[in-house]
SELUMNU-910277 format. One record per atom (N, C-alpha, C): residue in one letter; x, y, z. Coordinates in steps of 0.2 Angstrom, whole numbers, plus 5000, padded with zeros to 4 digits. Example, Ala and Ser with C-alpha at 12.3 -4.5 7.8 and 13.67 -1.06 7.14 Angstrom:
<rs>
A506649725039;A506249785039;A506649845039;S506449895035;S506849955036;S506450005039;
</rs>
This chain:
<rs>
X500449945000;X500050005000;X500450065000;X500350114996;X500750174995;X500650225002;X501150255004;X501050295010;X500750355007;X500250385011;X499850445010;X500150495014;X500350555011;X500650605015;X500150665015;X499950675021;X499450735022;X499850795021;X499450845018;X499750915016;X499250965018;X499551025018;X499151085019;X498951105013;X498551165012;X498351185005;X498851175000;X498551154994;X499051124989;X499451174986;X499251244987;X499651294984;X500351304987;X500451274993;X501051284997;X501751274993;X501751214990;X502351204986;X502451244980;X501851254977;X501951304971;X502151374973;X501851394978;X502051464981;X502851464982;X503051414986;X503751404987;X504251404981;X503951374976;X504351374970;X504451444967;X503951484967;X504051554964;X504451594969;X504351584976;X504751624980;X505451614980;X505651554979;X506351534979;X506651554972;X506351564967;X506651584961;X506951654961;X506851694966;X507151764966;X507751754971;X507951704973;X508451694978;X508951644976;X509451674972;X509951634968;X510351584973;X510551604979;X510951564983;X510451504986;X509851524987;X509451464990;X509351414985;X509351434978;X509051384973;X508351374974;X508051344969;X507351334969;X507051274973;X507351264979;X507151204983;X506751224989;X506151204989;X505651214994;X505651154999;X505351155005;X505251105009;X504651065008;X504251075003;X503651045001;X503751004994;X503450944994;X503450904988;X502750914984;X502850924978;X502150934974;X501750874974;X502050814974;X501650754973;X501650714967;X501450654966;X501550614960;X501050644955;X501350654949;X500950684943;X500750754943;X501050794948;X500850864949;X501450904946;X501250954942;X501751004939;X501551074941;X502051104944;X501951174946;X502351224942;X502051274939;X502351314934;X502351384937;X502851424938;X502951494940;X503251534936;X502951594935;X503251644930;X503251714934;X503851744935;X503951804939;X504351854936;X504251914939;X504651974937;X504952004944;X505552024943;X505952054949;X506352114947;X506452164951;X506852214950;X507352224956;X507952234955;X508452234961;X508952294960;X508952334965;X509452394964;X509852404970;X510452434969;X510852454975;X511252524973;X511452554978;X511752624977;X512452614981;X512652554984;X513252544987;X513452474986;X514152464984;X514452404983;X514952384988;X515052324990;X515552304995;X516152274991;X516652314989;X517252284986;X517752264992;X517652194993;X517952164999;X517552195005;X517952225010;X517652255015;X517452325015;X517652355009;X517652425008;X516952445004;X516552485007;X515952515004;X516152574999;X515852564993;X515952624989;X515252634985;X515152704983;X514552714979;X514552684972;X514052654971;X514052624964;X513252604963;X512952624958;X512252614957;X512152574951;X511652524952;X511452474947;X510752454948;X510352444943;X509752414943;X509752354938;X509552294941;X509452234937;X508752214937;X508452194931;X507752174930;X507752104928;X507352064929;X507351994927;X506651964926;X506551914922;X505951874921;X506251804922;X505851764926;X506051694928;X505451644927;X505651594924;X505151534923;X505451474927;X505051454931;X505151394935;X504651334934;X504851274934;X504451214934;X504651164938;X504251134942;X504351074946;X503851024945;X504150964943;X503650904942;X503750854947;X503250824950;X503350774954;X503250704951;X503750664951;X503750594948;X503350544952;X503550554959;X503250514964;X503150564970;X502850544975;X502750584981;X503350604985;X503950564983;X504550584986;X505150604981;X504950614975;X505450624970;X505150674965;X505550734964;X505350784959;X505950814955;X505850844949;X506350874945;X506150954945;X506650994946;X506551064946;X506951094941;X506651144937;X507051174931;X506951254932;X507451294930;X507251364930;X507651394924;X507351444921;X507551484916;X507551554917;X508051594919;X508051664920;X508251704914;X507951764913;X508151814908;X508251884912;X508851904911;X509051964915;X509252024910;X509152084912;X509352144908;X509552204913;X510152234911;X510352294914;X510352354909;X510652334903;X510552384898;X510652344891;X510652384886;X510652354879;X511252304878;X511852314881;X512352264881;X512352214886;X512152224892;X512152174897;X511452144898;X511252094894;X510552064894;X510551994891;X510051954893;X510051894889;X509851834894;X509751774892;X509651724896;X510251714900;X510151704907;X510751694911;X510851624913;X510951604919;X511151544921;X510551504923;X510351454919;X509751404921;X510051354926;X509551314928;X509751254932;X509251194932;X509551134933;X509151074934;X509351044941;X508851024944;X508951004951;X508450934952;X508750884955;X508350834958;X508250834965;X507650824967;X507450844974;X507150774977;X507350754983;X507150684985;X506950694993;X506350664995;X506250665002;X506550605005;X507050615009;X507350565013;X506950535018;X506550575022;X506150555027;X505550595029;X505050565030;X504350595032;X504150565039;X504050605044;X503850585050;X503250625053;X502650585054;X502050625056;X502050625064;X501750685067;X501650685074;X500950705075;X500650715081;X499950725082;X499850795080;X500350845080;X500150915078;X500450935071;X500750885067;X501050905061;X501550855058;X501950875054;X502450825051;X503150855049;X503650815049;X504350835048;X504550805041;X504750845037;X505050825030;X505850835031;X506250785029;X506950795027;X507050785020;X507350835017;X507450835010;X508150845007;X508350815002;X509050824999;X508950844992;X509350884989;X509250904982;X509950914980;X510050894973;X510750904970;X510550934963;X511050974961;X510851004954;X511451044951;X511351074945;X511851114942;X511551174939;X511851234940;X511651294936;X512251304931;X512051334925;X512451334920;X512251394915;X512651424911;X512451474907;X512051454901;X511551494900;X511051474894;X511151514888;X511651564888;X511851594882;X512551624883;X512751654878;X513451684878;X513451754880;X513151774885;X513051844887;X513751864889;X513951934888;X514551954889;X514751954897;X515351934899;X515551934906;X516151974907;X516452014902;X516952054904;X516852124903;X516152144904;X515952214904;X516052244911;X515852304912;X515852334919;X515352314923;X514752294920;X514152264924;X513852204921;X514152154921;X513952094918;X513352064921;X512852024918;X512351994921;X512551924925;X513151904923;X513351844927;X514151834925;X514351774927;X515051754925;X515151694921;X514551674918;X514551614914;X514951554918;X514751544924;X515051494928;X514651434929;X514851374929;X514551314931;X514551304939;X513951294942;X513851294949;X513551224951;X513851184955;X513551124957;X513351134964;X512651124966;X512351134972;X512151074975;X512251064982;X511951014986;X511551054992;X510951034993;X510551064999;X510251005003;X510251025010;X509950975014;X509451025018;X508850995020;X508451035024;X507950995028;X507751025033;X507250995038;X506751055038;X506051025038;X505551075038;X504951045042;X504751075047;X504151055051;X503551095049;X503051055048;X502351095046;X501851065051;X501551115054;X500951095058;X500351095054;X499851055057;X499251055053;X498851115054;X499051165058;X498651225059;X498851275053;X499451265050;X499751305045;X500351335046;X500651335052;X501251365054;X501851315052;X502451345049;X502951295047;X503651335049;X504151295050;X504851315051;X505351275047;X505751305043;X506251275039;X506951295040;X507451245040;X508151265040;X508451225035;X508851265031;X509151235025;X509951255025;X510351205023;X511051225022;X511351175016;X511951175015;X512251135010;X512951165008;X513151155001;X513751174998;X513651194991;X513951244989;X514051264982;X514751254980;X514851234974;X515451234971;X515451264964;X515751324964;X515751364958;X516351354954;X516351334948;X516951324944;X517051384939;X517551424941;X517851474937;X518551464935;X518951514935;X519751494935;X519951454940;X519651464946;X519751414952;X519151394955;X519151344959;X518551314962;X518351364968;X517751384969;X517551424974;X516951394978;X517151354983;X516551324987;X516251384992;X515651374993;X515251414997;X514751375002;X514551405007;X514051375012;X513551425013;X512851405011;X512251445012;X511951415018;X511651465022;X511151445027;X510551485027;X509951455027;X509351485027;X508851465032;X508551515035;X507951495040;X507351535038;X506751495037;X506151525035;X505651505040;X505151545041;X504551525045;X503951565042;X503351535042;X502751565039;X502151535041;X501651555038;X500951525040;X500551525034;X500151475032;X499751465027;X499051445029;X498551485026;X497851475027;X497551465020;X496851455020;X496551445014;X496551505009;X496551565012;X496551625008;X497151665007;X497751635011;X498351675010;X498951635013;X499551655011;X500151625014;X500651685015;X500951685021;X501451735022;X502051705025;X502651725024;X503251705027;X503751755028;X504251745032;X504851785033;X505451745033;X506051765031;X506651725031;X507251765031;X507751735033;X508451765034;X508951715031;X509451735027;X509851695023;X510651725024;X511051675025;X511751695026;X512151655020;X512551685017;X512951655011;X513651675012;X514151625012;X514851635013;X515251595008;X515551625004;X516051594999;X516751595003;X517051535003;X517651525007;X518251545003;X518651575006;X519351605003;X519151654998;X518651694999;X518551744994;X519051804994;X519151834988;X519551884987;X519251954987;X519452004983;X519252064983;X519052084976;X518352104975;X518152124968;X518552194966;X518752194960;X518952264957;X518452294953;X517952264951;X517352294948;X516752264950;X516152294949;X515552264951;X515452194948;X515252144952;X515152074950;X515752044947;X516352064951;X516952044948;X517151964949;X516751934953;X516751854954;X517351834958;X517551874963;X518051854968;X517751814974;X517151804974;X516851764979;X516451814984;X515751804984;X515251844987;X515151814994;X514951864999;X514651845005;X514151895007;X513551875010;X513051915012;X512551895017;X512251935020;X511651925025;X511051965022;X510551925021;X509951955018;X509251935022;X508851975022;X508151965025;X507651975020;X507051945021;X506451955016;X505851925018;X505351935014;X504651915016;X504251905010;X503651875010;X503251855005;X502551845007;X502151865002;X501351855003;X501151824996;X500751774997;X500451734992;X499751724993;X499351744987;X498551734988;X498351694982;X498051634984;X497651594978;X497051634976;X496951634969;X496351664966;X495851614964;X496151554962;X495651504959;X496051434961;X495651384959;X495951314960;X496551314955;X497151304959;X497751294955;X498051354952;X497851414954;X498151474952;X498151524957;X498751564957;X498751624963;X499351674961;X499351724965;X499851774964;X500251784970;X500851804969;X501351814974;X501751884974;X501951914979;X502351974979;X502751974985;X503352004985;X503852004990;X504352044989;X504852044994;X505452094994;X505952064999;X506552094997;X507152075002;X507652125002;X508152125006;X508652175007;X509252145010;X509852155006;X510452135008;X510752185013;X510852165020;X511052205025;X511852215026;X512152165024;X512952165024;X513152115020;X513852125018;X514152075014;X514852095012;X515052055007;X515752065004;X515752044997;X515952084992;X515952084985;X515252074983;X514752114985;X514052114984;X513752184984;X513252194980;X512952264981;X512452254986;X512352304990;X511852304996;X511152324993;X510852274990;X510252284986;X509652274990;X509152304987;X508452294988;X508052264982;X507652214983;X507352174978;X506652174979;X506252184974;X505452174974;X505352124968;X504852084970;X504652034965;X503852024965;X503652004959;X502951984959;X502851924954;X502351884954;X502251834949;X501651794950;X501551744946;X500951704946;X501151634946;X500751594949;X500851514949;X500351474947;X500451424943;X499951384941;X500151314942;X499651274945;X499751204947;X499351154942;X499651114938;X499351064934;X499350994937;X498750964937;X498750894940;X498550844935;X498950794934;X498750744929;X498150704931;
</rs>
């Protein structure tokens, strides 16, 4: 007999998919599984701006705005296994624009344990991000570095049947440029989902080991940051909803101290 996994409102994993697409370090990995034969499709827009850039530990004035369109898809092959794909298009100006670094990720639920008040998910994911076009990388403000990035994520998420959840995620990134740059991300999320809305708050730390000092914006010497954010999701119809959110980088190294705003739509298709 197949194990039946109780879930909160079905839009949870779809909402997480779109929320995660705006957070490149986190990757598109939520603590919810879509389920067998379920496909979540998310389409979003974001704008991110900063007026100060941390060149190493030195803050200098530097202004930049980046806009992006993001397409994310997650398909559940079983209740414990899904495939996640993302395609981002970024633009800064006429020269610096194009399809950026897409990704493919396998997501697997290692363990599910049910309690009287809720359940615990333990999930592992592995994947690659890679350039989808030959966008310029040697300009003053490139949209990326055309690097290949191997990501491993481990997470524990507790979800109460009342709608409250807590998630802790970490792992390793391996960025392949002229030299290997490993990094350690840590993410904590908490939120609440009801029939007519979903809200969350989160904090994220990202630390590239043995980082250098950027000599230009997005110089690729290894970034570090601490960022906070929040999201609101509202389902409008069966399998369809809208999401809006924002985030702010409070401190870091080789990173713009940016503010990001995002909005999008989510559609869930069930076979």
